[in-house]
C-alpha positions in Angstrom: -149.9 -140.7 -132.4 -145.9 -140.0 -131.6 -143.0 -142.2 -132.2 -140.3 -143.5 -129.3 -136.8 -144.8 -130.5 -133.9 -145.7 -128.4 -130.3 -146.7 -129.8 -127.5 -148.2 -127.7 -124.7 -148.1 -129.3 -121.6 -146.4 -128.5 -123.9 -144.2 -126.8 -127.3 -144.4 -125.5 -130.0 -142.4 -127.6 -133.4 -142.1 -126.9 -135.8 -139.8 -129.4 -139.1 -138.6 -129.3 -141.7 -137.2 -131.5 -144.7 -135.8 -130.0 -147.8 -135.4 -132.1 -150.9 -133.9 -131.0 -154.2 -132.0 -132.2 -155.6 -129.6 -130.2 -153.3 -129.4 -126.9 -151.5 -126.9 -124.8 -148.0 -127.9 -124.4 -144.8 -126.6 -123.6 -140.8 -127.3 -123.2 -139.8 -126.8 -120.0 -135.9 -127.3 -118.8 -134.6 -127.2 -115.2 -131.7 -128.6 -113.0 -133.6 -131.9 -112.6 -135.3 -132.5 -116.2 -136.4 -131.3 -119.7 -139.7 -132.0 -119.3 -142.9 -131.5 -122.1 -146.0 -130.2 -120.5 -149.6 -130.4 -121.2 -151.8 -128.3 -119.8 -154.6 -130.3 -117.9 -158.1 -128.4 -117.4 -158.2 -129.6 -114.2 -155.0 -130.4 -113.2 -152.8 -127.6 -114.9 -149.1 -128.0 -116.3 -148.5 -131.9 -116.1 -145.3 -133.0 -117.0 -146.0 -136.3 -119.1 -142.6 -136.9 -121.5 -139.4 -135.9 -122.0 -135.8 -136.9 -119.7 -134.4 -136.2 -116.6 -130.8 -135.4 -114.8 -130.9 -139.1 -113.8 -130.7 -140.4 -117.2 -134.3 -141.5 -117.6 -136.7 -141.1 -120.5 -140.5 -141.4 -120.6 -142.7 -141.6 -123.5 -146.3 -142.4 -123.9 -147.4 -142.8 -127.3 -151.6 -143.8 -127.7 -152.5 -147.3 -128.7 -154.6 -147.9 -131.4 -157.0 -149.1 -131.7 -157.7 -148.5 -128.0 -158.3 -151.6 -125.7 -160.7 -151.9 -123.2 -158.9 -154.2 -121.1 -156.9 -150.7 -120.2 -159.8 -149.2 -118.5 -159.3 -149.0 -114.5 -161.4 -151.6 -112.6 -160.2 -150.6 -109.4 -156.9 -150.8 -106.9 -154.4 -150.6 -110.4 -151.5 -148.2 -110.7 -152.2 -145.2 -113.1 -149.6 -145.6 -116.3 -150.0 -141.4 -116.2 -148.7 -141.2 -112.4 -146.2 -144.1 -113.0 -144.9 -142.0 -116.1 -145.0 -139.1 -113.8 -142.5 -140.6 -111.4 -140.1 -141.8 -113.7 -139.8 -138.6 -115.1 -139.6 -136.7 -111.6 -137.2 -139.1 -109.8 -139.9 -140.6 -107.5 -139.7 -144.1 -108.8 -136.7 -145.7 -110.6 -137.4 -148.0 -113.8 -137.2 -151.1 -111.7 -139.4 -150.5 -109.3 -142.1 -149.4 -112.2 -141.0 -152.7 -113.9 -142.4 -154.7 -110.7 -145.7 -152.4 -110.6 -146.0 -153.5 -114.5 -145.0 -157.3 -114.2 -148.1 -157.5 -111.7 -150.4 -156.4 -114.3 -151.4 -153.6 -111.9 -151.6 -150.8 -114.4 -154.8 -149.1 -116.2 -155.2 -145.8 -118.2 -157.4 -143.3 -119.0 -161.3 -144.8 -119.1 -161.8 -145.1 -123.2 -158.1 -144.1 -123.9 -155.4 -147.3 -123.8 -151.9 -144.9 -123.1 -148.8 -146.8 -123.6 -145.2 -146.2 -121.9 -141.8 -146.5 -123.5 -139.6 -146.0 -120.3 -135.6 -146.3 -120.2 -132.7 -145.7 -117.6 -129.3 -144.3 -117.5 -128.3 -147.7 -118.6 -130.1 -148.0 -122.1 -132.8 -150.7 -120.5 -136.1 -150.5 -121.9 -139.6 -150.9 -120.6 -142.7 -151.0 -122.6 -146.2 -150.9 -120.8 -149.2 -151.8 -122.5 -152.1 -151.4 -119.6 -154.3 -154.3 -119.5 -152.3 -156.3 -121.8 -148.5 -156.4 -120.0 -145.6 -155.1 -120.4 -141.9 -156.4 -121.7 -138.4 -155.5 -120.6 -135.2 -155.5 -122.6 -131.9 -155.2 -121.2 -130.1 -152.4 -122.9 -131.4 -153.4 -126.9 -129.5 -152.4 -129.5 -132.5 -150.3 -131.2 -136.4 -150.5 -130.4 -139.1 -148.7 -131.6 -142.6 -147.9 -130.4 -145.5 -146.0 -132.3 -149.1 -146.4 -131.7 -150.3 -150.3 -132.0 -149.5 -152.7 -128.9 -146.2 -154.3 -129.2 -148.4 -158.0 -128.0 -150.5 -157.8 -131.4 -147.9 -155.8 -133.7 -150.4 -155.2 -136.9 -153.1 -157.9 -136.3 -155.1 -155.3 -135.6 -155.7 -152.4 -137.8 -156.2 -148.6 -137.3 -155.6 -145.3 -139.5 -153.1 -143.9 -136.8 -151.7 -147.3 -135.5 -148.4 -146.0 -137.1 -147.6 -149.2 -138.8 -145.6 -147.4 -141.4 -143.4 -145.2 -139.1 -142.3 -148.1 -137.3 -141.0 -149.8 -140.2 -139.3 -146.9 -141.5 -137.7 -146.4 -137.8 -136.7 -149.9 -137.5 -135.2 -149.7 -141.3 -133.2 -147.1 -140.3 -131.8 -148.3 -136.8 -131.1 -151.9 -138.5 -129.0 -149.8 -141.1 -127.2 -147.3 -138.3 -123.4 -147.2 -137.7 -121.9 -148.4 -134.5 -121.4 -144.1 -134.4 -125.4 -143.6 -134.1 -125.8 -139.7 -132.7 -127.6 -136.6 -132.1 -128.2 -135.9 -135.8 -128.8 -139.2 -136.3 -131.8 -139.5 -134.0 -133.2 -136.4 -136.0 -132.6 -138.2 -138.9 -135.0 -141.0 -138.0 -137.7 -138.3 -135.9 -137.8 -136.3 -139.2 -138.5 -139.2 -141.8 -141.4 -140.3 -139.1 -142.8 -136.6 -138.2 -146.3 -136.2 -139.0 -148.6 -133.4 -140.8 -152.2 -134.2 -139.9 -151.8 -135.1 -136.4 -148.6 -132.4 -136.0 -145.6 -133.2 -134.2 -145.0 -130.4 -132.2 -141.7 -131.4 -130.6 -139.2 -133.9 -131.7 -136.4 -134.5 -128.7 -133.3 -136.6 -128.4 -131.6 -137.2 -125.2 -127.8 -138.0 -125.3 -127.8 -139.9 -122.2 -124.3 -140.5 -122.4 -123.7 -137.1 -122.2 -126.6 -136.3 -120.5 -127.6 -133.6 -123.0 -131.0 -133.0 -123.9 -131.8 -131.7 -127.6 -135.4 -130.6 -128.8 -137.3 -128.5 -131.8 -140.6 -127.6 -131.9 -142.8 -128.0 -135.1 -140.6 -129.6 -137.5 -137.9 -126.9 -137.3 -135.0 -129.2 -137.5 -132.4 -126.4 -138.3 -133.4 -124.3 -134.9 -132.7 -126.5 -131.9 -133.0 -126.1 -128.1 -130.1 -127.7 -126.0 -129.6 -128.5 -122.2 -126.9 -130.0 -120.5 -127.1 -131.0 -117.2 -123.7 -131.6 -116.4 -123.3 -127.5 -116.7 -125.8 -127.1 -114.4 
């Protein structure tokens, strides 16, 4: 499932709820990034989501319903590798934008993963393999849940998160210009999940280069990592 939000007001603030079932995960901070990693049976711990010291943030919601146009056919760039390359600072957002705009991006066979990628300037790139990408230059706010921004609610699925999207958009629309960490956590709390549980809620104060997160909806037990103090 998952929810990704960005707000560009006095500060650039990015928020992310990771909602998963049956996957082993961990949050691993180091001087280069704060990574939410998933333990893959073949590859080991993969840094799939999170923030880096350069100011980038990676979110990767699953798209419901699945669209088979995202299946690999040969020669495409894989969306998971693009996300990892941004998170590990091997590519910039603009380099990934060039690849995405060429249409050469695929996902896992049978699963349409999407990307919500942002940089230190608050620019945002949303990618849906097989459908395209949308680039926003420092939008005031944006939300991505689990439906394609190209289809919106024209195709329905129980896990598409249309209700989460509307709640988050409403809160961001009404937000003050001093939207900050606590405000972002309030949005994440409002759209957190039980059935497919929210296991990590992360907020990146890009302006201050500081990452905050909590696990399993323990909203009062936040961790903090300040890249400026490393």
